[in-house]
N, C-alpha and C positions, 0 to 999 in steps of 0.2 A: 399419340399411341399410349394405351394403358400399360403401365410398367408392372412387371411381376418381380418383386424383390425376393432375393434368396435369403430367407431368415432361418434361424436355427433355435432350438430349444435352449441352447446355452447362451443366447444373446439376452442382454438386459436393457430394457427401455425405462429410463428414468424421467418421469414427468413431474415437475414441481417438487422434486425431492422424493417422490414415491416410486419405488422400483417395481417393475412389471416383468413377468416372464411369458414367453410365447406359448400359447396353447395350440393354435392351428394357423396355417398359412397356405393360401392357394392363390389362384389367379384373380379371384374376386377381392382379396384383401387378407387381413390378419386379425387375429383375436389375441389379446393379452390379458393375463390375470395378475392382479396385484399381489405381491409377495406377502404382505402383512395381513391381507384380507382376501382370501381366495374367492369369496362371493362377489367381489367387484371385478368385472371384466369390461374391457374396452375393445372396440372394433374399429378398424380403419381401412378404407379403401386405399389403393396404391396412391392416388392423388392426394387423399387426406394425409397419408403417411409422409409424403414429400413435403407438404406444407407444415406438418408437425415438426419435422426435423429442422425447419428454419426458425422455430421459436427459441428464444434465449433460455428458457427454463427446461429444455428437453435435451437429453443426452442419450445417444445410442451406444452402448458398450458391447461391442462385438466379442463374443466368446467369454463374457464375464463369468459364466458359470462352468467353464471348462476346467479340467484338471490342471492345464498349463497356467491359466489365470490364477487359480487357487494357489498353485505353487509360487507364483510371482508375488501374490499378496502376502504369503507367509514370510517372504524375504524382504519386502519393501512396501512402502505406502505411497510411492511416487508413480504417476502414470505417464509423465512426459520427461524424456531425456533432457530437453532443452532447459528445464527448470533447475538442473543440477549445476554445481560449480564447474567451471570449465575443465579443471584438472581431473576431477572425478569423472566427468562426462567423457573426456578423451580416453581415460583408462578403460572404462567399460566397453567403449566402442572398439578399442584395441583388443580387449579380451574376446569380444564377439568375433573379430577378424581371425584371431588365433583358432577359435573353435570351428569357425566356418571353413577355414583352410584345411584343418584336419579332416573334417567331414568330407570335403571334396576329394582329398587324397584317399580316404578310406573307400569312397564310392568308386574311385578308379582302380581299386585293388592294389594301391601302392603300400598300404599298411593295414594293420588291424589293431585291436585294442590290447594287445599284449605289450607290456612295458618293454620287453626286450626288443620287440620289433619296432616300436615307436622310437626307442632310443636311437636307432640307426638313422631314422628319417628326420630327426629333430633339426639338424642343420639345414636341410632342404626346406622344411616348413618355416623356419626362422627367416630364411632368405625371401621366401614368398611373402610373408607377412610384412617384412621391412619394405619390400618393393611397393606393396599396396599402400602402406602408411605414408611412404615418402611421396608417392604420386598424389596423395590427398593433400600433402603439405605444399605441393607446387602450385595449387590453384591460385590464380591471380598474380603470380610472380613471373617476372621475366628471368630466365635462367642466367645466372651470373656466378662467376667464380667466387668461392669463399662463402656461399650461402650455407646456413646451418640446417641440418635435418635432425629432428629428435627421434632417437631410437630407445626402445625399452628392452630390458633384459628378458629374454624369452623364458617361459616357465619350465620347470622340470617336467619329466615325463609323467610323474604321478599327478602333478597339479594340472597339466594339460588335459589329461583324461578326466580329471574331476570337473574342469571347466566344460568339457564336451558334454558330460552327462547333465550338468546343470543347464547348459544351453538347450539341450534337447527337451529336458523336463519343463523348461519355461517357455516352450513354443518358439524357440529361436529369437528371443527378445534379449537385448543387452541388459535389461533391468535386473535380470537374475543375479548379476555379479555385484549388486550393491552391498550385500552382506556376506560374510564368510559362512560357510556351512561346516559344521563339525564333522570330521571324517568318521566313518563307521569302523570302530576298532575291533569289531567282533571277528574272532578267528576260530570259532567253534568248528570242529571237524567231526564227521560221522564215518562209520565203517561202510564197506562195499556191499553191493546187492546183486541179485540175479538180473541178467540182461532183459528178460521178457517183462518182469514187473517194473523194472526201472524205466523202460520205454513208456509204459502206461502213465507213470507218474510225471515224466518229463513233458508229456503232452499238456499237462496242466499249466505249463508256463505260457502257452498260447491262449491267453485269456484277456478280455478287455479290462478286467480289473487290474491287470499288470502286476501279478505277484512277483516278488523279487526272487532271485536265485536262492537266497537263504531260506525263503519260505518253501520253495520246492524241496530243498534239502531236508527240511524238517518234516515235510509231508512224506517224503520217502522213508524217513526214520519211523514215523508213526505207522505207515502202511506195513512195513516189514515187521515191526513189533507185533502188530495184530496177527499177521500171517504166522509168525513164528510161535505165538502162543497156541494157535490152533494146531500147528504141526507138533508142538511139544506134547499136547494132550493126546494126540494120536500116536505118539512114540516115534515121530519122524524127525530126522536131524534138521535143525533150523537152517534157513537160507542165509547165506552171507550177505550182510547189509553193505551196500556200496559206500565208499567214502564221499565226503563232500566234494573233494576234487574230481572224483569220477562223475558225480552228478553235474557239476558245472561244465565239465568237458562235453558231456552229452548235450547239454543245453546249447553250448557254443557250436555244436555240430549241426544244429537246426538250420534250415534255409533262411538266410537273413531277410529276404523279401517277405516270406511267409510270417516270420516273427513280427515284423513291423506292421504288416497288414492285419494280423490277428489281434495284436495288442493295441495299436493306435489307429487302425482304420486304413482303408485302401488309399485314401488321398495322401496320408502321411507317407505311405510306402512309395507312392508314385513320385512325391516330392524328393524323396531321398535317393531313389534308384532310377526313376523313370528317364531323366534326361541323358543319362549315360547309356541307356539302352535304346530308347525310341525317340529321342529329341524332345523331352519335356512335354509330354502329352497333356492336354487340358480338356476337360469334359463340359465345362460350363463357362459362361462369360465372366471375365475378370478373375478367374481362378489363377491364371498365370499371365503376366504382362511382360513383354520384352521392350526394352527402351535403349536407344542408342543415338549417337550423333553422326552426322554425315555432312560433308561439304557439298553444297548443291552444284550440279554440273552446269551452271549458268553464270555468266558474268553479268553483274547488274550495277546500277548506279547507287553508290553508297551515300544517300542523302537522308535527312530527317523525314519522318513520315509526313506526307502531304506537301513538303517544301517544293518539290519539283513538279507537282501537278499543274498541267496547263502550259508547261514550258515546251517550246518547239524542239525537235530532235537535235538540231545543230547546237542549241544552247545546252541541252542536257549532256551532250558529249564532252563538255568542258569540265564536268564534275568527276570526282574520283570514282574509279571503276575497280571492282573486286568481286570476290565470291563470298556469299554468305554461308553460314552453317545452319543446320536445322536439327532440332531435337524432336524425335518422334517416339510415341508410345503406342504399341500394337498389342491387341488382345489375341492371345494364342488360339483360343477355341474358335473364334469367329473370323479372325484376320481383320477385324475392324480397327481403324486408326482411332485411338481414344484421345489424341491431342498432339499438336505439334507447335513448335515455337521457333521462329527465325531469329538467329543471334549473330552478332558480329564475330565473336570468338567463343569457343566452348568455355563454359564456366558453370560453377555449381548453382549460382542463383537462378539462372535461366533453366537449368535442369529441374530445380525445385518448382519453378513456375509451370513447367510442363506437367509435373505431378499434379498440380492444382487443377489443370484442365481435365485430367482423367476423371475427377470426381464431380465435374460440372456438366450440365446440359449445355451443349455448344450450338444449339439451334439458332440463337441470335447471331452468332458469328456466321453461320451458313446463310442466314437471311440477308445479312449485310453484304455478303459476297455475291448474292444473286442466285444461290443454289435453289434447285427445284425440290430437293428432298431435305428432310430434317437431319440433324446431327445430334441425336439424343442419346447416343451410346455413352453411358457414364455409370459410376457406382463406386463401391469400396474396393480397395486393392487387396488381393490375396497374396500372391507371390510376385515380386518384382525382380526380374533378371536383367542385369546390365553387363557390360564389359568392365575391365579394370582401369578405365580411363580416369584421369585425375579429377574430373568433375564429379564422377560417381563415387570415387574413393574419398572425397572430401568429407570431413566430419559433419558439416551442416546438412549435406544430402543424406547421409546414413541416419542422422538424427531425425530428419523429417520422415523418412520411411519407417523408422522404429516408432515414432509418435503416432503415425497413422494406424499402427497395429498390423502392418504388413510384414511379410518375411522377405528379407533382402538376400539375393544370391548374385554372386559375381563369378561365373564359370571361368576357368583358366583362360588366359590369353593365348592366342595362336590356334584356337580350336573353334573356328567360326560356325561349325555345324551345331554347336550348342546354343547358338542364337540364330538359327537358320531362317526363321520366319522374318525377323526384322531385316536381316541381310538381303533376303529375297525382295522385300518391299523396296529397299533402296535401288536394287537393280530394276525394279518396275518403274521407279521414278526416272532412272536414267534411260531406259529403253522406250518408255511410252510417253512420258511428259516432256523430257528435254528436247526431243526432235521437233516438238511443236513450237518451241520458243527461240527467239533470236538471241544470239550471244552464247550459244552452246559451247562448252569446253571439251566435250567428248571424254572417253575413258582414258585415253593415253595419247601421247604426241603423234604416234604413227597414224592412229585413227583420225586425229584432228587435222593433220596435214597443214595446209596454209590457210585454214579458216580463221578470219580475223575476229576472234571472240571479243577481245577488249574494244576494238573499234566499233563493233556492232552492238555493244551493250546499250540497252534502252529501257530496261525494266527498273522501276523504283521498288522500294520495300512495300509500298501500298499495293502495287500491281502484282508483285511476287506473292504476297500473302493472299490476295484474292484468287490468283491462278491456282495456287496449291490447294486452297480450300475447295474451289470448284472441282479440281481433278479428284481429290480424295472423296468428297461427299457425293458428287453426282456421277463420276465415272468409275473410280476404283471400287467404291462400296456397292455398285450396281453391276459389276462385271463378273461373269463366272470365274471361279477361282479353282485352279487345279488341286490345291491342297484341301479344298472342301468338296472334291468330287463333282465339280461343276456348279455347285451352289454359290450364290453371290454372298459376300460378307454381310450385307444388310439383311438378307433373308435368313442367313445363319444366326444372326443376332436375334431376330424376331422369333425364330423357332426355338432356339436354346433358352432364351430368356423366358419364353412362355412355358417351356417344359421344365427347366431346371431353376429358373428364377435368377435374379441379379442381386449380388450383395449390395445392400443400401449404402449410399455415401455417408460420410461423417456428418454429424449435426453441425449447425452453423457455428457454434462456439468452438467446437473441436477444430473445424476447418480454419477459423481465424487464428486460433492458438498455434497451429502448425504453419500456416502459410501467410499470416498477416505480417505487415511491415513492423519490425520491432522498434519500439521507442520507449523512453522513460519519461514519466510526467509526475509532477508533484501532487500529492493528495492534500486537499484543504476542505474548507466548509462547503464548497460548491461541487465537490467530487474531484474529478480530474478534467483538465481542459486540454484539448488537442485541436489545433487549427481554428481557434476561436470558438469552438463548440464545447459546451459543458456536458459531461457524461456522469451519470450516477446510477447506483443500484443499492439494494439493501445491504449487500456485503461491504460496500465501501462505507456506508453510514455506520455499520457496526464496527468496522476497523477504526474509523475516526473516533468513535466513542471510547474505544479501548486504548486510545493514545497513539495509534499508528501515525507516522508522519514521514516526511521525506519523499523521495521519488520511488515510484513503483513501476514495474515493467507492464507495458500495454502492447497489444497487437491491433493494427488497423487494417481493415479490409479495404483496399483502394477502390473496389467496385461498389461498396455500399457503406455510407457513413452513419447509417441508422444505429448501429451497435459497434462497440469495440469490445475486446476481451482484456480483462485486467487480471494480473496474477497476484494472489495473496497467499503467501506461503509457497506451496507447490501446487496449488489448484488454480484453474482458470475459471473466471466468471464473466457473464455478459453484462455490460453497462450500456444503458440507453441514452441517446441524445435527448437533452431536455427540450430543445426547440424542435418542433415538428417541421419547420421549414426546410431542414436539411435531410429529412427522412427520404431514403431512396436515392440520394445523390451519390455519385462517384467522386473520388478525390480530385481527379483532374478537372471535372466540371466545377467543383467548388473553388478550386484555385483560380480558374478562369473567371468565375462569377465575382470573386472578391476583387480581382484586379480591375474588372470593369466597373464595379460599384465604387471603388475608391476613386476612380477617374471621374465618373458621372456625378457623384454626390460629394465632391470634395468640400463643398461649402456647407454641407448639412451635417449636423451632429446626431440626428435621429433618423433611422430608416424603419420602414414597416416590413413585416413579413410578406406582404403582398408584392413589394418590389422584388424580393427574392424569388417569389413564385413566377412573376412575369419574366424575370431574367432566365429562370430555368427553362421555360417554354422556348425562348429564343435559342438558347444553346442546344437544347435537345433537337430542335428543328434543323440546326445548322450541321451538326456533326454526329448524328445518331449512327450512321453507317461507319464512319471513321472510328468512333469510340469502341465499337465491337472489334474491328480489325486490329486495333492497337493491342488487343490481348494476345496476339500471336506474332507481334513485331518486336524488333530490337529495343526501341526506346522504352524505358521503364523508370519508375520512381525508386529511389533508394532512401534508406533511413537518414543518411547524412544530408542528402538533398532536401528532404522534407524538414529536417531541423533548420536548415538554412532558410527555406521558404517561410517557415513559421516565424523566425526571428525578423525577417524583412517585411513580411506581408500581413501577418496576423497580430502584430503587436497592438494590444489594447482592444482587440475585437472581442465583443461579447454579444450573445444573442439572448433575447428574452425581455420581459417587461422590466421597467426601471424598479430597482429596490427589491428584486425577487431573488430566490435562491439560484435562479438561472444565471444571474450576473455575478454571483458570489459577493454581492455588496449588500448584505442584510442590514448593516448598521451604517447607513449613509448619514453623515452629519448634516445637520440642518443648514450649516453655513458653507456648504460645498460651493466651490467657485465654478464659474462657467467653464465649458469645455475649452481646452487649450488648442492652439492651431494644429498641433501634431496628432490630435485625437481623431484622425479621419476614420469614420465608421466607429470611432474609438470607444464611444461610451456604450451604446446599446443599439440593438435592433428591436424595435418595439413591435407589439402586435398590430394587426391591421388597423389602419386609420384612414379617414377620407383624404384623398390626395389634396395637396395645397392648391388653393385658387389664386389666380393672378390678382395682384393689388389693383385698386382703381387707378386709372391713369396709365395702365399698360405696364406697370412695374412687374417684373418677373420675380419668381421665388428666389430669395437670397439677396434681393436688393432693397435696402431701406426697411428691412423687417426689424421690428423692435420687440425685444423680449424682456421680461422681468426675472431676474435671478432670485434665488431663495433669500438673499439678504436685502432685496428690494431695489438693487441697482439695475438700471436699464442697460442693455447691451445689444449689439447687432452682430450679425455674422461678419460684417465689414471690419469689426474690431480685431 
C-alpha cells in the first residue's frame, strides 16, 4: 500500500548536512526546498521517502521550524535527554512531571494560575508528583522494608507557574528546563478605560502571533491616547484609560478553550481540554496513542521460545505454568493496534520495546504468523497517553518518549474513561479471543468456577505470540468497530491516512539512538569494534585526529548490524560496518553464526567472507519465521548480556583483509608469529578465496598442511 505521510511546513529534512523545508505534500509525494538555495528542490514519492529515512546521512526533524522548537533552541543545544548527566536528566524529568501534574489539575478545574489559589493546592500536587516519581523508582525492584526513595523539594508557587509557562512554550518537552530564564520584572501599570473600547482591544489577544498581556496593555494605552486627542480637539472630556490590572482581568475572563485554539491552534486546544470533555478525540492516525499493560486471561507454559515445540502434551504439562503480561499500543483515531509485546512481568525496558514497534512496519511479523493481511500501520508518535504504572513512570521510559519528540501524558489514576479505548480493547481480548483458547482464566473466580486453567495450560510463548498476531491483524483490524460507526480499523487507517496523512517515523539514526542497546566501546585507529565488527565514519576519524580517546557511547540495533550510532558530545552519528559480510544481519543471527563457525573451523586461522554468506543462507532458511516472532516475545538481549557474550565469544575476532584498516592492524610487524591456539577465527576473516582442495592421497584440510611463516619457519595447524 502506498503511504501518505503527514508532513508539515515546520518540519526540517536534513540530507548530507543540507537542510530542506517542505513546499508541498500530497498523496503522490512531497517536494522539499533547500534552505540555503531556494532554487534547489527535491521531490520524493512515499516509497522513496521511506527509503530515504533509512540512510545514515538523513535526519527528519519534526517541528524544527515551530515556535516551540525555536524556544527550546534558545534555551539549550541538546536534542536528546539521554545524553545528559543522570542527575540533570532526572531533575528535568521531575520538573516536567510537576508541570504536567499542574496542567492536569488545571484542566479538571481544581486550580487556576492565581498564586493564591495555587498555594492552597500545592500539598496535593506535591503528593501526586511524589507518588509518580516513587513508582518510577520501583521498576525492577522487589518491595522490601527499608528501601530508599529519593524525593525533591517541591517548588514554590511562583516557580511552579514559571515552569508551567516554560513547559507550554517549549511544546511539553523537558529540555526547556536546562537553563534558567530571567523573570520579567516589569511592573508598569496603566490607567482604566471605557468598557466598549477595551473589549475591542482585548480581542487582539486572540492572535496566532501570541501577543503578551503586556503588549495588549500597551495597545490599549496607545488606542485611548489617540481617541482622547481627538476628543480633546472637539472639546469633549477624555475617556478614562483602564489600568493594566483591569486589562489583564478582561483577558483572563476570555474562554480558555477559545484562547488556546486561536493562539496555538485547534490541535493544541484539544490536547489540553479535549480528554476531560470528550475522551481525548483524535482526528488523524498517530495523533494520539494509548498504551497500557494487561495480564492475559490465559494460563500458558513459561518456557523459552521454541524450546517446547514438538513436545507431546503430557510432557509439556510438567513445565512451569503461569500468566504472561502484554503491552499494547493503540491508535485512538483508527483503533488500530500499533504494536504489542508479551512479557514475563511489567517493566520499563519492554514498554520501550513496544514503543519501537509503533514506528516500524510489522508486516514481516504478520507474515511469519501466517496472517492474510498486512500490518503496515506505523509512523511517528504525536501524543502518548499511559496510566501511572511504575514502568511508564520510569525515567528511561519518559526519556525515550521525550527523545522521540512525542508529548507524554499520564491521566490521573482511578479514572479509566480517560484511557477508554485501550481498556475496551483489553475487554475485546477477554471476550472474543480468550474463549477460543484452552487454559482460560476468566474475569473472576465466580465466572471461572471449577475450570482447571492451570492443568489445561498448553500454549507456549511462540504459539501465544502467533495467536495474538493472527487475532489482531486478521480479525480485530477487519471487524466493524462501534467506536468507528461500523467501519473496520483497517479501513479507517486507509481512509484517514489517505485524507490526513501519517506522521513519518524517525530516521534510522534517530531510532537507533533512542531504542538501540546502549554499550560503551573504545575509539582507536580502526574506529570502534563491537562483536568483532569494525565500524567507522568521518566523524570518528575527525574525533581521533583531534585527540579523542577512551570509550564512547554507542547504540546497537539488534535487528540490523549494518550501522550503529555513536555519540560524540551530545550528538549521535551513524557509523558503518567495514565488512559487507555482516550487512543486513541481525544480532542474534550473528551470535549464532560465530558460535557455529568457531566450532566448524576450529583448526583454521583464516576464513573467507563466502563462508559467512553460506552460513547466513542456512540460518535464514531455518528460523526466518521464528526470528520475526521473537520481536514480540519475552526473551531479549540486554546490554549486560551482550558485554558478557562479547568477552566470551568475540575475543580476537576481526573481519577484513589482512593488514587493512578493517583489522586495526595497519602496522603489522614483519616478524609476526604464527596464530596461537586460542586465536579461533581470531586473526581475520579474509575476502572470498577458492575453497581448499583435498590433498593428494585423501588427506583432508587441516591434516599435514605445511605453511611458511613470515620468518621462514615451517609450521602446521597440528602444531
